[in-house]
All heavy atoms as a GROMACS GRO file, in nm:
protein
  597
    1MET      N    1   9.366  12.525   9.180
    1MET     CA    2   9.228  12.482   9.146
    1MET      C    3   9.239  12.383   9.028
    1MET      O    4   9.317  12.405   8.933
    1MET     CB    5   9.139  12.598   9.112
    1MET     CG    6   9.005  12.554   9.064
    1MET     SD    7   8.899  12.691   9.026
    1MET     CE    8   8.798  12.694   9.171
    2LEU      N    9   9.164  12.279   9.030
    2LEU     CA   10   9.162  12.180   8.928
    2LEU      C   11   9.093  12.228   8.805
    2LEU      O   12   8.985  12.297   8.818
    2LEU     CB   13   9.095  12.052   8.972
    2LEU     CG   14   9.170  11.976   9.084
    2LEU    CD1   15   9.085  11.856   9.129
    2LEU    CD2   16   9.307  11.921   9.034
    3ASP      N   17   9.139  12.194   8.684
    3ASP     CA   18   9.066  12.230   8.565
    3ASP      C   19   8.943  12.150   8.557
    3ASP      O   20   8.844  12.184   8.489
    3ASP     CB   21   9.158  12.203   8.435
    3ASP     CG   22   9.274  12.302   8.433
    3ASP    OD1   23   9.257  12.409   8.489
    3ASP    OD2   24   9.372  12.269   8.370
    4ASP      N   25   8.947  12.026   8.602
    4ASP     CA   26   8.832  11.929   8.595
    4ASP      C   27   8.785  11.891   8.731
    4ASP      O   28   8.854  11.820   8.802
    4ASP     CB   29   8.874  11.804   8.516
    4ASP     CG   30   8.759  11.707   8.495
    4ASP    OD1   31   8.648  11.732   8.543
    4ASP    OD2   32   8.779  11.599   8.436
    5PRO      N   33   8.673  11.944   8.777
    5PRO     CA   34   8.623  11.918   8.910
    5PRO      C   35   8.563  11.784   8.930
    5PRO      O   36   8.514  11.748   9.036
    5PRO     CB   37   8.519  12.030   8.938
    5PRO     CG   38   8.469  12.057   8.800
    5PRO     CD   39   8.585  12.037   8.708
    6THR      N   40   8.566  11.697   8.831
    6THR     CA   41   8.511  11.566   8.835
    6THR      C   42   8.585  11.482   8.941
    6THR      O   43   8.709  11.486   8.944
    6THR     CB   44   8.520  11.492   8.699
    6THR    OG1   45   8.464  11.579   8.599
    6THR    CG2   46   8.447  11.359   8.700
    7PRO      N   47   8.513  11.410   9.034
    7PRO     CA   48   8.582  11.328   9.130
    7PRO      C   49   8.683  11.229   9.071
    7PRO      O   50   8.654  11.181   8.957
    7PRO     CB   51   8.466  11.256   9.191
    7PRO     CG   52   8.347  11.331   9.167
    7PRO     CD   53   8.368  11.400   9.037
    8CYS      N   54   8.791  11.205   9.137
    8CYS     CA   55   8.894  11.115   9.082
    8CYS      C   56   8.842  10.981   9.043
    8CYS      O   57   8.897  10.918   8.940
    8CYS     CB   58   9.007  11.100   9.185
    8CYS     SG   59   9.103  11.250   9.207
    9THR      N   60   8.746  10.924   9.116
    9THR     CA   61   8.696  10.787   9.082
    9THR      C   62   8.632  10.787   8.942
    9THR      O   63   8.620  10.688   8.885
    9THR     CB   64   8.596  10.740   9.184
    9THR    OG1   65   8.488  10.841   9.203
    9THR    CG2   66   8.669  10.718   9.316
   10GLU      N   67   8.584  10.908   8.896
   10GLU     CA   68   8.520  10.914   8.765
   10GLU      C   69   8.628  10.939   8.657
   10GLU      O   70   8.589  10.932   8.536
   10GLU     CB   71   8.416  11.020   8.763
   10GLU     CG   72   8.295  10.986   8.847
   10GLU     CD   73   8.183  11.081   8.837
   10GLU    OE1   74   8.176  11.155   8.736
   10GLU    OE2   75   8.107  11.097   8.937
   11ARG      N   76   8.743  10.963   8.694
   11ARG     CA   77   8.854  10.992   8.601
   11ARG      C   78   8.961  10.878   8.603
   11ARG      O   79   9.078  10.906   8.572
   11ARG     CB   80   8.920  11.125   8.633
   11ARG     CG   81   8.831  11.240   8.595
   11ARG     CD   82   8.895  11.374   8.620
   11ARG     NE   83   8.896  11.396   8.760
   11ARG     CZ   84   8.998  11.450   8.825
   11ARG    NH1   85   9.102  11.491   8.763
   11ARG    NH2   86   8.988  11.472   8.954
   12ALA      N   87   8.919  10.759   8.641
   12ALA     CA   88   9.013  10.647   8.648
   12ALA      C   89   8.938  10.518   8.618
   12ALA      O   90   8.816  10.510   8.639
   12ALA     CB   91   9.076  10.637   8.783
   13VAL      N   92   9.008  10.419   8.561
   13VAL     CA   93   8.954  10.288   8.534
   13VAL      C   94   9.041  10.184   8.607
   13VAL      O   95   9.162  10.185   8.593
   13VAL     CB   96   8.955  10.261   8.383
   13VAL    CG1   97   8.905  10.117   8.357
   13VAL    CG2   98   8.869  10.362   8.310
   14VAL      N   99   8.980  10.107   8.690
   14VAL     CA  100   9.049  10.008   8.773
   14VAL      C  101   9.029   9.871   8.700
   14VAL      O  102   8.916   9.834   8.668
   14VAL     CB  103   9.001  10.003   8.918
   14VAL    CG1  104   9.070   9.886   8.995
   14VAL    CG2  105   9.024  10.142   8.984
   15ILE      N  106   9.138   9.805   8.677
   15ILE     CA  107   9.135   9.674   8.608
   15ILE      C  108   9.197   9.569   8.702
   15ILE      O  109   9.314   9.577   8.743
   15ILE     CB  110   9.213   9.677   8.477
   15ILE    CG1  111   9.157   9.786   8.388
   15ILE    CG2  112   9.212   9.540   8.403
   15ILE    CD1  113   9.240   9.821   8.265
   16GLU      N  114   9.119   9.467   8.731
   16GLU     CA  115   9.171   9.355   8.809
   16GLU      C  116   9.227   9.246   8.718
   16GLU      O  117   9.153   9.201   8.626
   16GLU     CB  118   9.059   9.296   8.898
   16GLU     CG  119   8.993   9.386   8.994
   16GLU     CD  120   9.080   9.420   9.112
   16GLU    OE1  121   9.168   9.340   9.148
   16GLU    OE2  122   9.058   9.528   9.171
   17THR      N  123   9.354   9.208   8.735
   17THR     CA  124   9.409   9.107   8.650
   17THR      C  125   9.457   8.986   8.730
   17THR      O  126   9.487   9.002   8.849
   17THR     CB  127   9.532   9.169   8.571
   17THR    OG1  128   9.644   9.179   8.666
   17THR    CG2  129   9.500   9.292   8.504
   18SER      N  130   9.471   8.874   8.670
   18SER     CA  131   9.517   8.755   8.735
   18SER      C  132   9.673   8.753   8.739
   18SER      O  133   9.731   8.695   8.824
   18SER     CB  134   9.466   8.623   8.676
   18SER     OG  135   9.501   8.619   8.538
   19ASP      N  136   9.735   8.813   8.640
   19ASP     CA  137   9.880   8.814   8.629
   19ASP      C  138   9.946   8.929   8.703
   19ASP      O  139  10.055   8.911   8.757
   19ASP     CB  140   9.923   8.817   8.482
   19ASP     CG  141   9.879   8.699   8.407
   19ASP    OD1  142   9.839   8.596   8.466
   19ASP    OD2  143   9.878   8.702   8.282
   20CYS      N  144   9.892   9.046   8.694
   20CYS     CA  145   9.959   9.168   8.741
   20CYS      C  146   9.894   9.232   8.858
   20CYS      O  147   9.937   9.342   8.903
   20CYS     CB  148   9.972   9.269   8.629
   20CYS     SG  149  10.067   9.207   8.488
   21GLY      N  150   9.788   9.178   8.909
   21GLY     CA  151   9.719   9.240   9.024
   21GLY      C  152   9.628   9.354   8.970
   21GLY      O  153   9.576   9.346   8.857
   22THR      N  154   9.603   9.447   9.056
   22THR     CA  155   9.513   9.559   9.024
   22THR      C  156   9.592   9.669   8.953
   22THR      O  157   9.696   9.716   9.005
   22THR     CB  158   9.446   9.610   9.150
   22THR    OG1  159   9.377   9.502   9.213
   22THR    CG2  160   9.348   9.722   9.116
   23LEU      N  161   9.539   9.717   8.841
   23LEU     CA  162   9.606   9.825   8.761
   23LEU      C  163   9.505   9.939   8.756
   23LEU      O  164   9.387   9.912   8.742
   23LEU     CB  165   9.646   9.776   8.622
   23LEU     CG  166   9.733   9.656   8.618
   23LEU    CD1  167   9.749   9.616   8.467
   23LEU    CD2  168   9.864   9.673   8.684
   24THR      N  169   9.551  10.061   8.753
   24THR     CA  170   9.465  10.175   8.747
   24THR      C  171   9.510  10.261   8.629
   24THR      O  172   9.628  10.306   8.621
   24THR     CB  173   9.471  10.261   8.879
   24THR    OG1  174   9.431  10.175   8.986
   24THR    CG2  175   9.370  10.376   8.866
   25VAL      N  176   9.420  10.288   8.536
   25VAL     CA  177   9.446  10.379   8.421
   25VAL      C  178   9.384  10.510   8.467
   25VAL      O  179   9.264  10.522   8.487
   25VAL     CB  180   9.381  10.327   8.289
   25VAL    CG1  181   9.407  10.422   8.177
   25VAL    CG2  182   9.430  10.187   8.263
   26ARG      N  183   9.467  10.613   8.466
   26ARG     CA  184   9.422  10.746   8.512
   26ARG      C  185   9.454  10.852   8.398
   26ARG      O  186   9.372  10.944   8.379
   26ARG     CB  187   9.477  10.787   8.642
   26ARG     CG  188   9.424  10.918   8.698
   26ARG     CD  189   9.468  10.934   8.842
   26ARG     NE  190   9.612  10.957   8.847
   26ARG     CZ  191   9.681  10.970   8.953
   26ARG    NH1  192   9.621  10.963   9.068
   26ARG    NH2  193   9.808  10.982   8.950
   27TRP      N  194   9.565  10.845   8.336
   27TRP     CA  195   9.607  10.945   8.242
   27TRP      C  196   9.514  10.940   8.117
   27TRP      O  197   9.491  10.836   8.057
   27TRP     CB  198   9.750  10.921   8.197
   27TRP     CG  199   9.848  10.958   8.300
   27TRP    CD1  200   9.899  11.077   8.330
   27TRP    CD2  201   9.907  10.867   8.395
   27TRP    NE1  202   9.989  11.071   8.432
   27TRP    CE2  203   9.992  10.938   8.478
   27TRP    CE3  204   9.897  10.730   8.424
   27TRP    CZ2  205  10.069  10.886   8.580
   27TRP    CZ3  206   9.965  10.675   8.521
   27TRP    CH2  207  10.049  10.747   8.602
   28GLY      N  208   9.456  11.058   8.080
   28GLY     CA  209   9.374  11.061   7.965
   28GLY      C  210   9.225  11.019   7.986
   28GLY      O  211   9.152  11.020   7.895
   29VAL      N  212   9.196  10.983   8.107
   29VAL     CA  213   9.061  10.940   8.140
   29VAL      C  214   8.976  11.058   8.194
   29VAL      O  215   9.023  11.126   8.288
   29VAL     CB  216   9.062  10.822   8.241
   29VAL    CG1  217   8.916  10.785   8.278
   29VAL    CG2  218   9.142  10.706   8.189
   30THR      N  219   8.865  11.077   8.133
   30THR     CA  220   8.769  11.179   8.181
   30THR      C  221   8.641  11.109   8.198
   30THR      O  222   8.621  10.995   8.157
   30THR     CB  223   8.757  11.298   8.080
   30THR    OG1  224   8.692  11.245   7.957
   30THR    CG2  225   8.888  11.366   8.043
   31SER      N  226   8.544  11.174   8.262
   31SER     CA  227   8.414  11.116   8.274
   31SER      C  228   8.351  11.086   8.140
   31SER      O  229   8.271  10.989   8.130
   31SER     CB  230   8.324  11.205   8.359
   31SER     OG  231   8.309  11.334   8.306
   32GLU      N  232   8.385  11.159   8.040
   32GLU     CA  233   8.333  11.137   7.903
   32GLU      C  234   8.398  11.022   7.831
   32GLU      O  235   8.340  10.955   7.750
   32GLU     CB  236   8.343  11.261   7.819
   32GLU     CG  237   8.253  11.373   7.858
   32GLU     CD  238   8.315  11.460   7.974
   32GLU    OE1  239   8.439  11.464   7.986
   32GLU    OE2  240   8.235  11.513   8.059
   33THR      N  241   8.528  11.002   7.856
   33THR     CA  242   8.605  10.891   7.785
   33THR      C  243   8.624  10.766   7.863
   33THR      O  244   8.683  10.674   7.818
   33THR     CB  245   8.747  10.946   7.747
   33THR    OG1  246   8.820  10.978   7.862
   33THR    CG2  247   8.733  11.075   7.656
   34LYS      N  248   8.576  10.769   7.990
   34LYS     CA  249   8.602  10.652   8.081
   34LYS      C  250   8.562  10.519   8.018
   34LYS      O  251   8.638  10.428   8.014
   34LYS     CB  252   8.532  10.671   8.209
   34LYS     CG  253   8.560  10.562   8.310
   34LYS     CD  254   8.496  10.600   8.445
   34LYS     CE  255   8.530  10.491   8.547
   34LYS     NZ  256   8.478  10.523   8.676
   35GLY      N  257   8.448  10.514   7.954
   35GLY     CA  258   8.400  10.391   7.894
   35GLY      C  259   8.484  10.348   7.776
   35GLY      O  260   8.512  10.226   7.754
   36SER      N  261   8.526  10.437   7.696
   36SER     CA  262   8.597  10.400   7.574
   36SER      C  263   8.750  10.388   7.595
   36SER      O  264   8.816  10.332   7.514
   36SER     CB  265   8.580  10.508   7.465
   36SER     OG  266   8.627  10.633   7.505
   37THR      N  267   8.797  10.432   7.706
   37THR     CA  268   8.941  10.423   7.733
   37THR      C  269   8.991  10.281   7.735
   37THR      O  270   9.098  10.250   7.677
   37THR     CB  271   8.976  10.492   7.871
   37THR    OG1  272   8.939  10.627   7.861
   37THR    CG2  273   9.125  10.483   7.904
   38THR      N  274   8.918  10.194   7.793
   38THR     CA  275   8.957  10.052   7.793
   38THR      C  276   8.855   9.958   7.728
   38THR      O  277   8.834   9.853   7.773
   38THR     CB  278   8.984  10.011   7.940
   38THR    OG1  279   8.869  10.044   8.020
   38THR    CG2  280   9.106  10.080   7.997
   39ASP      N  281   8.790  10.011   7.627
   39ASP     CA  282   8.695   9.930   7.554
   39ASP      C  283   8.751   9.791   7.516
   39ASP      O  284   8.865   9.790   7.464
   39ASP     CB  285   8.646   9.999   7.429
   39ASP     CG  286   8.515  10.059   7.434
   39ASP    OD1  287   8.445  10.050   7.545
   39ASP    OD2  288   8.469  10.124   7.341
   40GLY      N  289   8.680   9.689   7.547
   40GLY     CA  290   8.730   9.553   7.502
   40GLY      C  291   8.806   9.486   7.613
   40GLY      O  292   8.836   9.362   7.598
   41VAL      N  293   8.849   9.551   7.722
   41VAL     CA  294   8.918   9.484   7.831
   41VAL      C  295   8.816   9.390   7.894
   41VAL      O  296   8.714   9.427   7.944
   41VAL     CB  297   8.976   9.582   7.935
   41VAL    CG1  298   9.030   9.506   8.052
   41VAL    CG2  299   9.082   9.669   7.868
   42ALA      N  300   8.848   9.260   7.887
   42ALA     CA  301   8.760   9.156   7.937
   42ALA      C  302   8.843   9.035   7.974
   42ALA      O  303   8.960   9.020   7.934
   42ALA     CB  304   8.652   9.124   7.844
   43ALA      N  305   8.779   8.942   8.039
   43ALA     CA  306   8.845   8.812   8.073
   43ALA      C  307   8.896   8.745   7.944
   43ALA      O  308   8.833   8.759   7.840
   43ALA     CB  309   8.749   8.718   8.144
   44ASN      N  310   9.010   8.683   7.950
   44ASN     CA  311   9.068   8.614   7.838
   44ASN      C  312   9.116   8.696   7.722
   44ASN      O  313   9.111   8.649   7.611
   44ASN     CB  314   8.972   8.493   7.795
   44ASN     CG  315   8.944   8.401   7.903
   44ASN    OD1  316   9.037   8.364   7.979
   44ASN    ND2  317   8.820   8.364   7.919
   45THR      N  318   9.142   8.824   7.747
   45THR     CA  319   9.202   8.916   7.648
   45THR      C  320   9.333   8.959   7.696
   45THR      O  321   9.354   8.962   7.816
   45THR     CB  322   9.112   9.031   7.618
   45THR    OG1  323   9.090   9.113   7.731
   45THR    CG2  324   8.972   8.992   7.560
   46THR      N  325   9.425   8.985   7.611
   46THR     CA  326   9.556   9.026   7.643
   46THR      C  327   9.579   9.176   7.605
   46THR      O  328   9.548   9.215   7.493
   46THR     CB  329   9.660   8.937   7.576
   46THR    OG1  330   9.638   8.805   7.603
   46THR    CG2  331   9.808   8.977   7.614
   47TRP      N  332   9.628   9.246   7.700
   47TRP     CA  333   9.652   9.394   7.681
   47TRP      C  334   9.796   9.429   7.724
   47TRP      O  335   9.852   9.365   7.801
   47TRP     CB  336   9.552   9.475   7.758
   47TRP     CG  337   9.411   9.471   7.702
   47TRP    CD1  338   9.330   9.367   7.699
   47TRP    CD2  339   9.347   9.578   7.631
   47TRP    NE1  340   9.216   9.396   7.633
   47TRP    CE2  341   9.225   9.526   7.587
   47TRP    CE3  342   9.386   9.706   7.594
   47TRP    CZ2  343   9.134   9.605   7.516
   47TRP    CZ3  344   9.297   9.777   7.524
   47TRP    CH2  345   9.175   9.733   7.483
   48LYS      N  346   9.844   9.539   7.668
   48LYS     CA  347   9.973   9.597   7.708
   48LYS      C  348   9.945   9.736   7.763
   48LYS      O  349   9.856   9.809   7.720
   48LYS     CB  350  10.069   9.607   7.589
   48LYS     CG  351  10.114   9.475   7.541
   48LYS     CD  352  10.217   9.496   7.430
   48LYS     CE  353  10.265   9.360   7.380
   48LYS     NZ  354  10.367   9.376   7.273
   49PHE      N  355  10.021   9.768   7.867
   49PHE     CA  356  10.014   9.903   7.927
   49PHE      C  357  10.153   9.960   7.946
   49PHE      O  358  10.245   9.888   7.961
   49PHE     CB  359   9.947   9.895   8.067
   49PHE     CG  360   9.813   9.830   8.072
   49PHE    CD1  361   9.794   9.698   8.085
   49PHE    CD2  362   9.701   9.918   8.054
   49PHE    CE1  363   9.666   9.646   8.086
   49PHE    CE2  364   9.574   9.858   8.057
   49PHE     CZ  365   9.560   9.730   8.074
   50TRP      N  366  10.164  10.091   7.943
   50TRP     CA  367  10.286  10.160   7.976
   50TRP      C  368  10.286  10.176   8.130
   50TRP      O  369  10.185  10.214   8.188
   50TRP     CB  370  10.296  10.296   7.911
   50TRP     CG  371  10.424  10.361   7.932
   50TRP    CD1  372  10.530  10.361   7.844
   50TRP    CD2  373  10.458  10.446   8.051
   50TRP    NE1  374  10.632  10.437   7.904
   50TRP    CE2  375  10.593  10.487   8.025
   50TRP    CE3  376  10.397  10.483   8.164
   50TRP    CZ2  377  10.660  10.568   8.115
   50TRP    CZ3  378  10.465  10.561   8.255
   50TRP    CH2  379  10.597  10.602   8.232
   51VAL      N  380  10.395  10.132   8.195
   51VAL     CA  381  10.409  10.144   8.341
   51VAL      C  382  10.552  10.193   8.372
   51VAL      O  383  10.654  10.147   8.305
   51VAL     CB  384  10.371  10.015   8.408
   51VAL    CG1  385  10.467   9.899   8.371
   51VAL    CG2  386  10.368  10.026   8.563
   52GLY      N  387  10.566  10.273   8.474
   52GLY     CA  388  10.695  10.320   8.511
   52GLY      C  389  10.779  10.208   8.567
   52GLY      O  390  10.731  10.105   8.620
   53ALA      N  391  10.910  10.224   8.554
   53ALA     CA  392  11.002  10.117   8.601
   53ALA      C  393  10.992  10.082   8.750
   53ALA      O  394  10.983   9.974   8.789
   53ALA     CB  395  11.147  10.161   8.568
   54GLY      N  396  10.969  10.187   8.834
   54GLY     CA  397  10.956  10.161   8.976
   54GLY      C  398  10.829  10.092   9.010
   54GLY      O  399  10.822  10.000   9.090
   55SER      N  400  10.717  10.133   8.942
   55SER     CA  401  10.591  10.065   8.963
   55SER      C  402  10.594   9.917   8.918
   55SER      O  403  10.541   9.832   8.983
   55SER     CB  404  10.476  10.138   8.894
   55SER     OG  405  10.454  10.266   8.945
   56TYR      N  406  10.657   9.897   8.806
   56TYR     CA  407  10.676   9.763   8.753
   56TYR      C  408  10.750   9.673   8.848
   56TYR      O  409  10.707   9.565   8.877
   56TYR     CB  410  10.740   9.761   8.619
   56TYR     CG  411  10.756   9.624   8.558
   56TYR    CD1  412  10.646   9.561   8.499
   56TYR    CD2  413  10.874   9.556   8.560
   56TYR    CE1  414  10.651   9.435   8.446
   56TYR    CE2  415  10.885   9.433   8.506
   56TYR     CZ  416  10.774   9.370   8.450
   56TYR     OH  417  10.787   9.244   8.400
   57LYS      N  418  10.862   9.730   8.900
   57LYS     CA  419  10.945   9.649   8.990
   57LYS      C  420  10.875   9.620   9.118
   57LYS      O  421  10.886   9.513   9.178
   57LYS     CB  422  11.079   9.721   9.012
   57LYS     CG  423  11.172   9.641   9.096
   57LYS     CD  424  11.310   9.719   9.110
   57LYS     CE  425  11.409   9.640   9.188
   57LYS     NZ  426  11.539   9.704   9.199
   58LEU      N  427  10.796   9.713   9.170
   58LEU     CA  428  10.735   9.707   9.298
   58LEU      C  429  10.588   9.661   9.295
   58LEU      O  430  10.524   9.651   9.402
   58LEU     CB  431  10.741   9.846   9.375
   58LEU     CG  432  10.880   9.891   9.411
   58LEU    CD1  433  10.876  10.028   9.466
   58LEU    CD2  434  10.947   9.791   9.509
   59HIS      N  435  10.534   9.628   9.172
   59HIS     CA  436  10.392   9.604   9.171
   59HIS      C  437  10.341   9.493   9.255
   59HIS      O  438  10.234   9.498   9.317
   59HIS     CB  439  10.341   9.584   9.029
   59HIS     CG  440  10.359   9.453   8.966
   59HIS    ND1  441  10.467   9.419   8.894
   59HIS    CD2  442  10.276   9.348   8.958
   59HIS    CE1  443  10.458   9.298   8.855
   59HIS    NE2  444  10.343   9.248   8.887
   60PRO      N  445  10.419   9.380   9.287
   60PRO     CA  446  10.370   9.278   9.374
   60PRO      C  447  10.357   9.334   9.517
   60PRO      O  448  10.258   9.305   9.582
   60PRO     CB  449  10.480   9.165   9.370
   60PRO     CG  450  10.545   9.188   9.235
   60PRO     CD  451  10.548   9.333   9.212
   61PHE      N  452  10.452   9.411   9.561
   61PHE     CA  453  10.445   9.475   9.691
   61PHE      C  454  10.333   9.573   9.699
   61PHE      O  455  10.253   9.574   9.796
   61PHE     CB  456  10.576   9.536   9.732
   61PHE     CG  457  10.573   9.620   9.859
   61PHE    CD1  458  10.553   9.555   9.982
   61PHE    CD2  459  10.574   9.762   9.850
   61PHE    CE1  460  10.546   9.632  10.094
   61PHE    CE2  461  10.560   9.836   9.970
   61PHE     CZ  462  10.546   9.769  10.091
   62LEU      N  463  10.322   9.659   9.598
   62LEU     CA  464  10.216   9.761   9.597
   62LEU      C  465  10.080   9.700   9.605
   62LEU      O  466   9.987   9.749   9.673
   62LEU     CB  467  10.226   9.848   9.466
   62LEU     CG  468  10.355   9.933   9.462
   62LEU    CD1  469  10.361  10.000   9.331
   62LEU    CD2  470  10.358  10.035   9.581
   63ASN      N  471  10.055   9.586   9.533
   63ASN     CA  472   9.930   9.514   9.539
   63ASN      C  473   9.904   9.458   9.678
   63ASN      O  474   9.789   9.456   9.725
   63ASN     CB  475   9.917   9.406   9.433
   63ASN     CG  476   9.875   9.463   9.301
   63ASN    OD1  477   9.756   9.501   9.289
   63ASN    ND2  478   9.957   9.472   9.201
   64THR      N  479  10.012   9.416   9.747
   64THR     CA  480   9.999   9.358   9.877
   64THR      C  481   9.946   9.466   9.976
   64THR      O  482   9.860   9.430  10.060
   64THR     CB  483  10.130   9.299   9.930
   64THR    OG1  484  10.178   9.201   9.841
   64THR    CG2  485  10.123   9.244  10.070
   65ILE      N  486   9.990   9.586   9.963
   65ILE     CA  487   9.948   9.689  10.061
   65ILE      C  488   9.833   9.771   9.999
   65ILE      O  489   9.796   9.877  10.045
   65ILE     CB  490  10.060   9.783  10.097
   65ILE    CG1  491  10.122   9.854   9.973
   65ILE    CG2  492  10.172   9.708  10.168
   65ILE    CD1  493  10.220   9.966  10.005
   66ARG      N  494   9.774   9.723   9.891
   66ARG     CA  495   9.656   9.781   9.829
   66ARG      C  496   9.678   9.921   9.778
   66ARG      O  497   9.595  10.007   9.783
   66ARG     CB  498   9.531   9.778   9.919
   66ARG     CG  499   9.502   9.631   9.959
   66ARG     CD  500   9.377   9.617  10.038
   66ARG     NE  501   9.254   9.672   9.981
   66ARG     CZ  502   9.177   9.624   9.883
   66ARG    NH1  503   9.217   9.503   9.834
   66ARG    NH2  504   9.072   9.677   9.844
   67GLN      N  505   9.803   9.946   9.726
   67GLN     CA  506   9.838  10.074   9.664
   67GLN      C  507   9.820  10.060   9.516
   67GLN      O  508   9.863   9.963   9.453
   67GLN     CB  509   9.984  10.113   9.697
   67GLN     CG  510  10.039  10.225   9.622
   67GLN     CD  511   9.963  10.357   9.644
   67GLN    OE1  512   9.937  10.391   9.761
   67GLN    NE2  513   9.921  10.424   9.543
   68ALA      N  514   9.753  10.153   9.456
   68ALA     CA  515   9.732  10.150   9.311
   68ALA      C  516   9.857  10.138   9.232
   68ALA      O  517   9.957  10.211   9.268
   68ALA     CB  518   9.643  10.270   9.265
   69VAL      N  519   9.862  10.061   9.130
   69VAL     CA  520   9.968  10.062   9.031
   69VAL      C  521   9.913  10.134   8.908
   69VAL      O  522   9.825  10.088   8.845
   69VAL     CB  523  10.011   9.918   8.995
   69VAL    CG1  524  10.116   9.916   8.886
   69VAL    CG2  525  10.064   9.845   9.117
   70PHE      N  526   9.967  10.252   8.884
   70PHE     CA  527   9.909  10.340   8.778
   70PHE      C  528   9.981  10.307   8.641
   70PHE      O  529  10.101  10.291   8.644
   70PHE     CB  530   9.928  10.486   8.814
   70PHE     CG  531   9.847  10.524   8.927
   70PHE    CD1  532   9.898  10.542   9.052
   70PHE    CD2  533   9.714  10.551   8.910
   70PHE    CE1  534   9.818  10.580   9.160
   70PHE    CE2  535   9.626  10.593   9.016
   70PHE     CZ  536   9.686  10.606   9.141
   71VAL      N  537   9.896  10.286   8.545
   71VAL     CA  538   9.944  10.250   8.413
   71VAL      C  539   9.878  10.344   8.311
   71VAL      O  540   9.781  10.417   8.345
   71VAL     CB  541   9.919  10.107   8.376
   71VAL    CG1  542   9.987  10.005   8.469
   71VAL    CG2  543   9.766  10.073   8.377
   72ARG      N  544   9.932  10.349   8.186
   72ARG     CA  545   9.868  10.432   8.083
   72ARG      C  546   9.879  10.367   7.951
   72ARG      O  547   9.952  10.264   7.940
   72ARG     CB  548   9.914  10.573   8.092
   72ARG     CG  549  10.069  10.590   8.066
   72ARG     CD  550  10.099  10.731   8.066
   72ARG     NE  551  10.238  10.755   8.100
   72ARG     CZ  552  10.299  10.871   8.121
   72ARG    NH1  553  10.226  10.976   8.126
   72ARG    NH2  554  10.420  10.878   8.146
   73GLU      N  555   9.819  10.426   7.849
   73GLU     CA  556   9.821  10.382   7.716
   73GLU      C  557   9.778  10.236   7.695
   73GLU      O  558   9.858  10.154   7.644
   73GLU     CB  559   9.958  10.407   7.657
   73GLU     CG  560  10.004  10.546   7.662
   73GLU     CD  561  10.142  10.580   7.609
   73GLU    OE1  562  10.198  10.494   7.538
   73GLU    OE2  563  10.200  10.677   7.645
   74PRO      N  564   9.663  10.199   7.738
   74PRO     CA  565   9.614  10.059   7.720
   74PRO      C  566   9.600  10.031   7.569
   74PRO      O  567   9.548  10.117   7.491
   74PRO     CB  568   9.476  10.057   7.792
   74PRO     CG  569   9.433  10.195   7.792
   74PRO     CD  570   9.559  10.280   7.797
   75ARG      N  571   9.644   9.913   7.528
   75ARG     CA  572   9.627   9.875   7.390
   75ARG      C  573   9.628   9.718   7.383
   75ARG      O  574   9.689   9.651   7.461
   75ARG     CB  575   9.740   9.928   7.301
   75ARG     CG  576   9.880   9.885   7.340
   75ARG     CD  577   9.984   9.972   7.276
   75ARG     NE  578  10.118   9.930   7.304
   75ARG     CZ  579  10.181   9.956   7.424
   75ARG    NH1  580  10.119  10.023   7.516
   75ARG    NH2  581  10.304   9.910   7.446
   76ARG      N  582   9.556   9.664   7.284
   76ARG     CA  583   9.550   9.518   7.264
   76ARG      C  584   9.691   9.466   7.232
   76ARG      O  585   9.765   9.534   7.154
   76ARG     CB  586   9.459   9.480   7.152
   76ARG     CG  587   9.307   9.500   7.172
   76ARG     CD  588   9.247   9.410   7.279
   76ARG     NE  589   9.248   9.272   7.253
   76ARG     CZ  590   9.140   9.200   7.221
   76ARG    NH1  591   9.028   9.259   7.204
   76ARG    NH2  592   9.146   9.075   7.202
   77ALA      N  593   9.725   9.357   7.288
   77ALA     CA  594   9.851   9.296   7.264
   77ALA      C  595   9.848   9.213   7.134
   77ALA      O  596   9.752   9.171   7.083
   77ALA     CB  597   9.889   9.203   7.380
   0.00000   0.00000   0.00000
């Protein structure tokens, strides 16, 4: 049984980028923190994310097949 019965879509933030395709922040996101998790992410801003080596290497392919690339720890660059 899940500790948090909130639907997954409410516990994730999807970010569309021009450089890296679609990124999904899921770790640490709750329905209460969803808005503040990526506060300030907007066009013409630069951010850094932690991403696993496999996801980083395969992100162009993953975006092609519309598979989420999961990232965490968003921070201003």
